[in-house]
N, C-alpha and C positions, 0 to 999 in steps of 0.2 A: 657133715653134709654141706660142703661149700668151702670157698676160699674167701679171704677178706677183702682183697684189693681188686675191684672190678676191672680196672684197666690192665691188670696182669693176665687176665683170662686168655687173651689172644695167644700168649706163648705158653701158658701153663696147662691148658686143658689137654688131657690125653684122649685122643679120638682115633679114628682109623680111616683107611681108604674106602671109597665107594666105587662101584663098577660103572654106574650109569648116573648121569646128571640131567635133571629136567628143571625147568623154571616156569614161574608164573608171576604176574604182577598185577597191581591195582592202580588206582589213580595216583598221580604225582603228588607228593607231600611237600608243601612249602618250598624252601630253598634247597632241599635235599635232591640230589640227582639220582633217579632210580637206576640209571645205567651203571653208575659207579658202585652203588650198593649191590646190584645184581652181580656184577663182575666179582666183587669180593666174596659174595655167598657162593658163587660157582667155584671159586678157588678153594674155599673151605670144603666144599663137597668133593672136589677132586683130590685134595691133599690131606684131609684129616677127619671128616665127619661122614656119617651115614646120611644125615639130612639136617636141614636147618630151616626154620621159619622165623620171620621177624616182622614186627609191627612198629612203625615209626609214626609219631604224631609231631608235626612241626607247624606251629602257628595255626592250629585248627584243622590242618589238612592231614589225611591219613594215607600212609603207604604200607601195603602188605606184600611181602615178597617171600620166595622160598627157593630152595635148591636141594638137590639130592633126592633120594627115594625113601618111601615110607618103610620098605623092608629090604633086607639083603636079597640079592639076585631077583629083583623085581623092578619093573619100570614104573610102578605106581608112584606118583609124586607125593611128597609130604603134604598132608591136608593143611590148608591155610587157616582152618578153624580147629586144628587138632588139639586134643588134650595131651598133657604131658606132666610128668612128675616135676615139681618145682624145687625139690630139695630144700635148701636152707632159706629160700624166700619165705618159707613157712614162719621163720623166726620173726619177720616183720609183722605178720598177722598176730602172732602170740604176744609180742612186745606191745603192740597197740592195745590189746585187751588188758594186759597188766597195767598199762598207763591209764586206761579208762577206769580201772579199779582204784588207781591212785587219785584220779580226779574225783571219784565218788567218796574219797576218804576211807576206803576200806584197806588200802595198802599204803605204806610209807616208803618212798624211794630209798631213803637212807636208814631204814630200819633193818635189823638183821633178819635174814630169811627164817631163822629159827623161831622168831616171834610167831610166825604163821605155821611153820612146819618144825616143831620142836625135835631136836636130836638128830636131824637128818644130815646136816653139814656143819662145818666149823662156824661157831657163833659170831665170828668176825665178818662173815660174808653177808653183805647187804643186798637188797633187791637191785640196787643200781649196779653193783659189781656183777651180779648174776646176768643182767641184761647186756652188760657191756664187755663181758669176757675178761674181767679183771679179778675174778674170784680166786683164780689159781686151781680150780677143779680140773682134775685129769680128764682128758677127752676120751670118753668110753669107746668111741669108734676106733681109736688107735689099737685097742685090744680086741675088738670084736670083728672088724673087717680087715682081716690080716692079709688075704690074698684072694685072687679071683676064684680059685678052686673052693676055698672055704665058704665064700659068699654063695656060690652056685649051689653047693651042697645044702646050705642052711637058709636059703632065701625065703622059704615058706614057713619058717619057724616063727611062732608068736612070742613077743616079749612084752612084759608089763613095764610100766614106767619105773616101778620099784626095782625090777631086775636090772634095768639099764642104769639107774642111779647107783645101785650097789656096785656095779662094775666101775663106775666113775669114782666112787668114794672109797673103793678098796685099795686104791693107790694113794701114795702121799700127794699132798698139794704140790703143784709145779712151782709155786712161789707163795710168799705170804700175801694174803688177800689185800688187794688194793695197791700193791707195789709194782705190778707189771701187767702186761696184756698178752693173752694167748687164747686163740680161738678154741673153744671147747663145747661140743654139742651137749655135754652133761649139764651145762647151765640152762639150756632150754628144756631139757627133760624136767629139770627142777622147776622151771617157770610154769610148765604145764600142770605140775602137781600143785603149785601155789594157786593157780587159777581155780582148780577144782576145790581146794580147801577153803578159799575165801568166798567164792561165788556159789558153791554147792552144785556147780555144773562141770562136766568134763571140759577140757580145753577145746575139744572139737565142737561141743554144743555151744560154748561161749563164743567161739569164732563165728559159727553159723548165725547165732542170734544177734550178735553185736556188729558184724561186718558183712557177711555174705548176703543175708536177707535185706538189710537196709540199702545196700548198694546194688541189689539185683544181680549178684554174681551167680547166675544159675548153672554155669558150667564148671564151678569150682567145688571140689570135695576135700574133706579133711583127711582122706586116706582111701585105700582100696587095693585089692589084689591086682587089678588091671585098670587102666584108664577107660572110663565108659564113654562111648561115642567114638568119632573118628580120631585116630591117633597113629603116630609113627612108632616104629619099634627101635629099641636100643640094644646094643650087643657088647659083649666082651669076649676075650679069648680065655678059655680054661682047658687044661689038658691038651693044649695045642690045637684046639678047634673052636670055631665060632659058637657062641651060646647066646640065644635070645633071652635077655633078662628083663623084658618088659613086664612080665608077671612076677610079683614078689609080695611078701607080706610086709607092708610099710610100717608095721609096729616097731621094727628095728630103728626107724627114724623118729617116730613119735612127734612130739611138739617141736623137735629140732629140725624136722624135714619131711613129714609124711604127706603133704598136701599135693593135690592134682588140680591143674587149672588150664586156662587158655591165654593166649597173648591179649585178647580183648578184655578178659576179666582182670588180668594183672595190671593192664594199663588203667582201667577204671579204678582199681584199688590204689595204685600209686598216685594217681592224680588226686583222688579224694583225700588221701592221707596228707600229702604235701600242701594241699589247698586248705587244710584246716577243717574238713568235714567230719573227721573222726576224733580229733583231739583239740583241746583249747590251745591257743597260741603258746602259752607258757610251757605246756608239756611237750608240744612239738619242738620248741626250742631246746628242751632237755633231751629229747630224742636225737637232736642234731648236734649236741655237744659231744665232741669226739675225744677218744683216747686212741692214738695211733690210727686215726682216720676211721674209727668205728664208734658209733653212738650207741643208742639203746635199740638194737635191732635194726639199725639203718647205717649204711656205709657211705663214706665220702670218697669220691674219686676225682682227682684233678688231672685232666688230660693235658698232653704236651702243649696244646694251644692256650692253656690257661683256664678253659671252661671247667667249672666245678659241677659235678653231677652227683645225685643222691639216689640210692637204691640198695639192692642186695643181689648177690648171685647165689646160685645153688647147684650143687653137684651131688648126684645120687646115681648108683650104677645104671647105666643106660641113657642118662639124661643130664644136660647142663642147661641152666637157665640164667639169663642176665636181665636185670631190670635197672634202668637208669633214667633219671629225669633232672632237668635243671630245677633250681629251687622254685622258680615261678611256674613250673610245669608247662611252659610254652613249647619245650622240646622234650620228647620222651621216646624211649626205645625199650621194647620187650623182645627178647630173643630166646628161642628154644632150640637146642642142639641135641640130636640123637647120635649116640656113639656107634662107630663101626668097630669091628673086631680088632683090626690092626692099628696100633698107635700111630698118631700123626700130630702135627703141630697146630692146625686150625688157625694159622696166623692171619687169615683174611679178616678176622674180627677187628684188627687194628685199623684197617681201611674203613670198615663200617662205622666205627666210633668217630674217626676223623671226619667223615662225610656228614654224619648226623649232627655232631656237636661242635664241629670246628669250621664247617663250610660257610 
């Protein structure tokens, strides 16, 4: 549910053409030029996405913009406060909870996962390896999400965490634990199970109690068949025709990518996390210690101008999310993209990133 290098998203996201483009904007934010960002969003909507909304915070000023439409063959604009599936941004929430358990002395970062979940994975895999994708565990989604047709047929099927983990562990390790890096959603299905075993609460309940409620993230959910409240629709092509895939059973993503949120809530979460509201400085430093630009549920992206941003991206059928912030949180960007049926490049994101983080 996602790709690891945030800056790559501009050329890697598979989206599609949209028939109609509409725009809306809010107050100018800091040194960011709204016209430059809007032009880039419009290009994304013409060349690669169904719709896009972005929230930018620069030196305390907020800019909210959008382009594209909320539905195929409709002129209704993307809602500026729309809910969307955040995909692998879920991992940052889940990792934060695990690190809170570390802070409480209930989990050891360098202890084997099997200390808490005996017999489920290789004894050499530590909690740190699990959170950092250095475990070698096979990525279960590579076997499960084979093609658009299979996803559309099975998108309302319910999966338990145990079923997803079994898919991931039924294949050999991709490499010896701790010797390499490879993004695997299986790691975070395992992390969700660890949270439940150690805390006595499901990962969903733990995220709600430890993060959503304290931060007042009222528009964020840990899953759901459809996003509740205003939202744009996402699409893919199956059997040669457009299919609306907004509705799905998010259990297939679980703790690796099932959450639904808004740009405002994700901005509040990222600001709180990087500002030290959720973790002590020592564990935030551990979270930002990277292997191949990936920490413990948090990614590092260096832009061509030299600015380093922290965050996570997420991809799940119908939706792509990007969260990025400077280390001091003075500049932040949250973007949600809804996919159109026909693939496209969506390379306007490169200009958005340059204007936000390099201007």
